[in-house]
N, C-alpha and C positions, 0 to 999 in steps of 0.2 A: 294560274289561269289568266288569260289576257282580258283586260278590262275592255268591254265593248264601247265603241264610239257612239252607238245609238242605243236607245232603250231595248231591252230584250223582249222577244215576242213569245206569245203563248206556245206557238208551234215549236220554237227552239227549246223551250222547257220540256215539251213532250218528247222531242228528239233526244234530249239529254237523258231522259228517263229510259227511253228505248235503248240508247247506247249503253247505259249502265247495266241494263238487263242482259245485253249481249256480252258484256265483259264478265258478268257473274257466271254465265253458263259457258264454260270453255268449249270452243269449237262449234257453238250453235249460232248460226247467222241466218238472216232472213231467207237467203236464197239457197241454202244447202238442202240437198235431198235427204232429209231426215224422216224417220217414221212420224206420221201425223198422230198426235194424241187423239184417242178415240173415247167417246162417251156414249153410252146407250141413250137413245132418245126416250124421253118421258112423255106421258100423256099431256103434260102441260106445255110442251114445245110446239112452236108454230113452224111449219116447213112450207116454203114457197119456192118457186123456180122462175127465174127470169131468163128468157132466151134472147140472145143477141147474135145475129147472123147464124153461123153453124155451131155456136157455143152456148153453154148453159151456165148460169150461176145458181147453184142449189143453196138456198138460204135456210138455216135452222136458227131459231131463237130459243135460247135456254129459258127455263122457267124463271120468273122473276118479275119485278115491278118496273115498268117503264111508262113514262109520261106520254111518249109518242106511240102511235098506233102501228099495227103491222103494215098498213098502207103507207104510212110515213117512212117506215124503214125500207120498204121496197122501192119507194121513190128515190131515197138516198142511194140504194144499190144501183138503180138505173143511172143516176147522175154519174156515179164513179165509173161504172162499166162503159157507158157511152163515151165518156171523156177519154178513156184509154183506147177504145176502139177507133175513135176519130183520129187520135195521134198516130196509131200504128197501122191504120187502114183496116184493122180487124181486131177482134178480141184475141188475146195471145194464146190461150189454151182451150181445148175442147170443153173442159168442165173445171170449174173451181167450186169447192165446197166452202161456203162462208158460214161460220158459226158466230152468232152475235151473243155476247155474254152480258146480261144486265149487271151493273155494278153500282155501288153508292156514288152519289155526287152528280156532277154535270159534265157533259162533253164526251167526246170519243177519244179513247186512249188504248194503249196496250195492244196494238196491232202486231201480229206476227204472221209471216207467210212461209209456207213449206211447199216443196215439190212432191208430186205423187206420180204414179206410173201413168195415169190417164189425164193428168192436169195439175191442179194445185189445190191447196187448202189454206184458208185464212181464218184466224181467230182474232176477234176484235171486241173490245169492251165498250159498252155504251152506258153512260151514267143514268140513273133512274130519273133525274130531273131534267135530262136533256130535252130541248124543245125542237120543233121542226126547223126553226131558224138556225139552231146549232148544227143540225144535219145539213142544211143548205150551204153553210159556210165551211163545212168540214173538208179537210184536205187529206186526212189520214187514210181513208179507205182507198182513195185514188192512188196515194203513195204505195200502199200495199199491193194493189193490183198491177202497178207498173213493174213490181218485182217479178211478176209472172212472165214478163217479156224478155228476160235476159238469162243466159245460162248461169249455172252455178260455177263459181271459180274458187281458187284457193283462198284460205283465210286472209292471207296477206293482201289480197285484192278486195277486201270487203268495201273499201272506199268507192269502187266503181259501182257496186250494187246499190249502195245507199246514195251515192252521188247522182246516179241516173234518176232514181226515184225522187230525190230532192229537187233536181233541176226540171225534170219533165212534168211532174205533177201539176204545177200551176199553169204551164203552157197548155197541157192537155185540157185543163178545165176552161181556159180562155177559148180554145178552139171549139169546144163543145157548147160555149155560151153560158158556162156556169161560174165564171169569174171575170171581172173587169180587167182589161189589159193594163190600165194604169196601176191598179192594185198589184198586179203581178210584177211589173217592173219596179215599183216602189219597194216591194219585199226583196227583190234581187239586189237592188242598190243598198238597201239597209243591211242585208245579211251576208252577202257573198264575201266580203272582206274577211269574215271569220275563217275562210278556207285558206288564207294566205299563210305561208310558212313563217314560223317564229324562230328565234335563235335556237340553235341546236337541231333544227329540223333535218331529217335524213330522207326526205322524199315520201311520196304517198304510200309506197309499199312498206315503209319501215317506221312511219310515225302514226301510231294508232290512237290519236287523241280524238275527242268528240268533234272538234272543229275541222280537223283534217279528214276525218272519215265522212262526215256529211257534207260540209261546205267545201272541203278540199276536193272531194269527188265532184261536187256541183261545179266548182271552178274549172276542173278539167273539161267537163261537158260544155260549159259556156265558151271556153277558149276554142274547143274543137268546133262548136257550132259556128262561131264567128269566122274561123279560118276556112272551114268548108265553104261557107257563103262567099268569102273573098275569092277563093281559088276557082269557084264555079260561076262567078258573077250572079250570085243569088239563085242559080238554077237548082242547087242542092243544099241540104242542110244536115244537121245531126239526125233529124228524123229519118232521112233517107238511109243513113248508115245503120240506124237501129232497126228499121224495117228490113233492111237486107239481112241483118243478123237473125232477126226473128224468122224471116221467110226461108232461111237456110236450115231451119230446124233448131235454132238456138233459143229455146225458151227454158224455163226453170227446171224442166225435166231432164235436161242435159248437163253433164259436167264437162267443162272445156278448159283448155289453157287460154289465159287472157290474150296472149299475143295472137293466137289463132283467131279468136273472136274479133279482135281489132282489125286484123288483116281482112276479114270478110267485110267489115264495115267500110274499110277503105275501098275495097273492090266495088261496093255498092254505090259509092259516090264518084268513083273514077279519079279521085285525087288522094294523095298520100298525106293524111293528117293525123289520124288516130295513133298509128304506131310511132311516128316521129315525136308526137307530143308526149306519149307515154315514156319514151326514152329520156326525154328532158325532165320529166316530173317524177319518175319512179323511185329514184334513190338519192336525190339531191334537191335542195330548195330551188324553186323556180318562181321568182317574184314577178308580179304583174302590176302595172300602173292602172288600177281600176278607175280612178277619177278621170284619167285621160280617155279611157274606153267609153265611159258614160257620156262624156262630152262628144266624142265622135259619133256615138249612136243617137245622140239627141235625147238623153233622158236626164231630167233634173228633178231633184226632190223639191216638193212643194207641200210643206206640212206633213200630213199623213197620207199623201198620195204622190204621184209622179206627174210631171208635165213633159210633154213631148215637144221637141224642137225639130220641126220638119225641114228646116234649112241645114241641119247638121249633115256632115259628109256621109254618114252611114245610116241616115234615117230610113232609107229604103230597106236596108238590111234589117234594121230593127223590126219593121213590119213583117218582113219575110220570116224572121225567127219567130215572131209572135204567132202568125197565122199559117205559115207554110203554104200549102196549096188549097187551103180552105178559105172561103170568103169570111171577112170579119163578121162575127155574129152580133146580134142585138145584145145590149147590156142585160145582165141577169135581172130577173124580176126583183123589184124593190131597190135596185142599186141607183145611186144618185149619179147624175151626169158629171163627168170628170172634166177638168179644165184642159 
């Protein structure tokens, strides 16, 4: 395993655990259309519904002890749902059934997403000592909901499913006002290098390590986002490609060939980026000079945050990637001002 240049993060530890669970269950990935595990509701379960546009999030809380209230959990659901809807222009599926499972310990973990005939289903664990502050800073529920917005593809392409969720989740939260942009870019600078090819790499389709699955997929998304912005003079971005895929009917309920999906994304932006980039990265290593890209975008590490250099050549693109066609939101409640 590659030694990281920067201290590991809690979210990476959680992603590794998720990846190991994926490996243990052969053929079972987040976006596959598999039968959803069912459980009879008990009298101790709490069931609520959150409506967002023409969609619904049906929430069930299994019996158990939680420090947070039902109202706290529903606020957490709203934050994640709204973030995904802001990024995609709407919530991805007509209905998603969210089952919250109390578990020992602290924090959110163990999220899994499945397709269903009428939408999707998410199972996620919340630790009994989890606080409202933990829910406010959580990324996992947004990550799982992003899975709803992309078709199911073959197992060898699992990197695109996890890569999209890994890359889009923090951007969606920033656009909805639930995360600070400096924090988002800091995490990207800190972690994205883990998606770079190592010796012996055979491309994204053939190298099924943790780093290449999550961060290699995120690297593909980041490179595509930058290139789409370059070729369209910041008029379009990866969000336009992904919205085009979703609006063509490409959500988790559909099984598609990856090349067909990428072609639809290219059609939505009017530039040929996704398919050519896939050809470069699918079966051979494709190295990237990330430090040079951070410099061009005007992103510098400053302790545990990022500093923006607005005189950088691609500073305008950095802001376009961050906010898309949404105005820059106010900082999240309780967040400190960033340099």
